[in-house]
N, C-alpha and C positions, 0 to 999 in steps of 0.2 A: 296397418299400424302408421300415424302420422309421422312427419319427417323428424320432430323434437324428440319422440319417444325413441324412434329407430337410432338416432346420433347417440342417445344416452345409453342405449344396449352396445353400440359400438365401442363408444368409446370406455364402457366398463370393461368389456372383455378384454380390450387393448391393453389397460391398466393392468388387470389382473394376470394376463399373460406375461407382461414386463415384471411384475413383482417378485423379488429375489429372495423374499422370506417371509414369515409369519407376519413381522411387524410392517413392513409395507402392505400386506395383504389386508390387514386388519385396518389400515387407514384407508383402502380403497372402500372396504365394507362399509364403515362408519359414514364415508361421505356420500353414500350412494342411499343406504338404507336407515342411518342414524338419525336422529331427531331431528336434526337440521341439514340431513342430507338430500341430495338432488330430488328423489324419486318421492321423498316423505313432503317435501315442499310441492311436488308435483300433486299429489295427493289431497294435500291441503288446498289448493287453489283450485279443487274439483267443483267446491261449491258456488265458485263466481261461473261458471259456464252456461249458459242458455240451457232450460231444461231439455229441449230435444236433443242436445249434445252431450249432456252429463251421462246419460245411461252407455252411449258408445265408448265414449273418453274413460268413463269408470272401467267398462270391461277391458279395454286397451292397456290402462294401466295395471290392472290386477294381472294380465296375463306377461306384462313386463315385468312386474314383482316376482311372480313366479319364475320366469325364466331367469332374471337377476339371481336369486337364491340359488338356483340350481347351479349355476356357471361358479357362484361365488364358493359353494360348498364343495364342488369338485375340485376347484384351486388350491382348497386348503387341505384338501386330502393330499393330492400332488406334493403341495409344500411340506406336510408331515412325513410322508414317504421320504423324500429327500433329505430332511433334516435327520430322520432316523439313520438312513444309510451313511450321511457324514459324520454322525456320533460314533457309529458302528466301525466305520473307516479309521476315525481318530482313537477309539480305544482298544483296537484290535492288539492281542498280545502273540506275539510270536513262540511259541513252547520250546523252538530248538534253541533260542537265545540262553546263555548263562545268566543265572541269578545275579541282579545286583547286589552288591557287597551290604548296602545298607539293609536289605530286606532278607537277609539271611536271620534265622530263628535265633533266639539268645537261650542258653539254659538257665534258670532261676538260681539264685546263690544257693539257696536249701537244697535244691534238686541237686547242685554239684556237689554240696558237701557230704550228702547222703552217699552218693555215690564213691565219694572218697573214703567216708568212714567203710561202707561194704567191700571196698577195695582192699584197705589195709587190715583189716579184721578178717577178713577172706583168707589173706595170705597166711593167717594164723590158725585156719581151720575150722573157721566159724561159717555156720550155714545162717542165712537170713531169713527169717519167719516173722509172720504177721499176726494179727488179733483183729477182735471186733471193737468199734470206739464204744459201743455201749456195752458196758458190764455188769455183771451182777454184784452184790454188795460182798459177797463172798469170795470173789475173783480178786476184786479192786481193794480188800480192806482185811476180811478175817484171815484169809489164806497166809497174807501177808504178815500176820502177828502184830496188825494195827488194832489196839483195843477200842472199845466203845467210847471211851472217852477223849480219845487222840482229837485236837483241834483240826488233823486234815479232814474228819469227818464233817465238819460244820457245814451248815446252809451257805455261810457266807465265802466259803473257799470250793464247796463242790456243787456241781449241776446236777440234781435229783431228777430222776421222771416218774412219772405216776406209777404207782405200785400195783401190782398184778396179783389179787387174792391177798393171802395172807403173808405173802414173801415180802421182804425189806424193798423197798424200792430199788431199782437199778440206775446206775450214775452212767454219765459220761466219763469214761475212765480218765482217772486224775495222774495217770504216769501208765508208761506201757508196762510196768512190772508186772500186772495181771498174764502177759503173755510167756511171762517165765512160768506161772504156775501152771498154766495149760500146758505148756511143753512138758513140765517134769510130770504131769499126769497122764500124759500120753505117749512119753518115750522112756526108754529104758536108758540109765546112766551107760557110757558116760556121755555127756551133753556139752555141745559147743555151739553155741546160737546167739546172734546179735538179734533185737527187735528195734525197728525205725518205725514211725506213725506219728499221727495228731494225737494229742492230748488236751485237755480242757479244765481249766480252773477261772473262777470268777475275780479275775483282776486284768486291768488295762490301762498300761501308760506307756512312757519312753521304752520302759525295758521289761514290759509283760502284756503278754496277749492272753483274750480269754480262749485260744485256740492257739497251740504252739506245737513244735515237734520235738521229740524227744529219740534219743538212741540209747538201749540199756545192752548190756550183756552179760551173759550167764555159761560158766563153766562148771561142770561137776565132772568128778573123776576122783580115784583114789589117791589118796596123798597130797591133795593140794593143800598149800600154804599161802601165810601173806607174801613171801617172795615170788611166788608165782604171780599174785595180783601185781606187784609192785614191777616187775619185768614186763608184763604185758601191758600195762597202762603207760609206763615210761617210754617204751618203744612206740605205741602209739600216739602220743601227743608229740615226740620229737619227729614223727614221721609227716604227721598231720601239719603241724605247724611249718615244717622246712627247717628245723634248727636243730642242728646234731648235738648240741651242747645246751640244750633248754635244762633251765633248773626245773627240778619237780620236786616238791616236798608233801608229804603225808602226815596230817595231824588226825587225831583221835575225835571221833564225833559218836552222834547216836542216831540210828535209824533203827525202827522197829524189826525190820526183816534181814540184819545182818549184825553179826557179833562176831569178831570187834569190827567197828566202821570206821571209815577215815575219810575226812575230806582231802582231795588232791589241789595242791595250788601249782601254779607254775610262776616262772620268775618275771617281772616286768618293771617299767621305769613309770610309776604313778604321773609322774609330770608328762611326759611326752606320749605317754602310751605304747612305747616300742616294748615288744616281747622278747624275753630272753636275758635282759640285763637291768640295772637300775637300783638292784638291791630291795625292791618292794615285791610281794607275793599277790598273787590274784587267786581267789578261788575258782576251778575252772569245771570241775565234777565231784560225785559223791560215790565210793565204793565200799565194800567190807566182804569177809566171810558171810556165806547164806548161814542163817540163822538155824541151828538143828530144828526149832521146831517148825520151819516152814519146810524145811525138807519132809519131816514127818508128817505135815499137813498132806503133801503131795504123795507119800506112801515111799518116801526113800529114805533107807535106813541110816541115820547120821552116823554111826559108828562103823559103817562100810564106806560111806561116801563123804566127799567133802566138796566144797566148790566156793569159788567169790563170783560176785556179779559188781556191776558198775553202771553208772546213769547220767547223762549228760544232755543238756538243751543243746538242740540243734541250732538253733537261731543265736544261741549267745556264742557258740564257738566260732560261726560264721561270721559275725559281727564283729569278735576279737580277730581272727585272721586278716579281716579284709578292710579294717579301719571303719567300720560304720558305727554310728553313735544313736541312732533311732532304730527301735523295732517296727515301728508303726508302716513305714515305707513298704516292707515285706509284702503287705496284703493290700496295698492302695492301687494295683495294677496301673501304675503310673510308667507309662513307655520310657519317658526320658530317663527314669531312676534303672529300670531294667537293661536299656542300652548303655549305661555307665557302669553297672555292677553284674551284668549278665556275661555269660560264658559263651565265647564260640564252642557249638558242640564238635567241630574238627579240629579245634586246637589240641594240641597236646596239653596234659595237665602235669603237675611236678612230680605225682606220682608214675605216670607214664615213662618220666624223664629218668626215672630211679632216683630221686632224692629223698 
């Protein structure tokens, strides 16, 4: 190998050894093998050599090119390994260290509200039960005394699924009440249950969502009266909102599955949104005595057993309790919103503190 080729090899190997990172390595590679690199220039000038020298110098240049390609790739592998070691050292986690406070997982407000509801009604002797999201027409409407002409059955309100054979099409449940039907069909009275879960209706704006959560309760026993219903719901609302003197009002209403039926209002200030005062009333939930026809549909004798039921939107009472004005962020998975409204799972709640 001629002196100039030997010098080029030695110079390249020395530069590669001194390269500290892949950026410097790439500059050396381009400077030697690139379009305007030193070795490329020598190959380009090969045509100027005398015929008798061209073959020997061409072979020497090809051998040098192969040798330089080898040392360049070897050096690249070494730099890649060093970079990986550096990244692993920088990203190493010590599992013995305590977690950073900002990385503590938070409980979603809906989950916290469901926990509080379960705690309050659980203390009253209620059991938590669940049911399927896809329901039959009978469980969702007919058994609940909802007639065929009722607007709740309309396509614009209900998500219907493809029918199976001659049966009416199933639906995404529009309320959690079908679980009450399933409970009365499978359990003998007395019954004390609450149902929480997802429900579905074709509606979407700042205060409505096509998927939302409901909580319903059902108590069946001998001698149940409106007085029992009022006492149960007043205790719940005052405990949940943490206001011992919260005004609660019951208004007559209509639901197909209860008779008599009542809307329940709580006192609030329309101007400021403050709960518990201000002289205004805000509807919070629906309730009533279980309709005798619903009891009969489930094989329970209404002459012997009476019951009352209630239902509320979980998102609605969550928004009221925590001063939220828009329902949509509940489902947008925005970590900034969750960090603001989420709950530390290790922090005591008002219920744990005995309020």
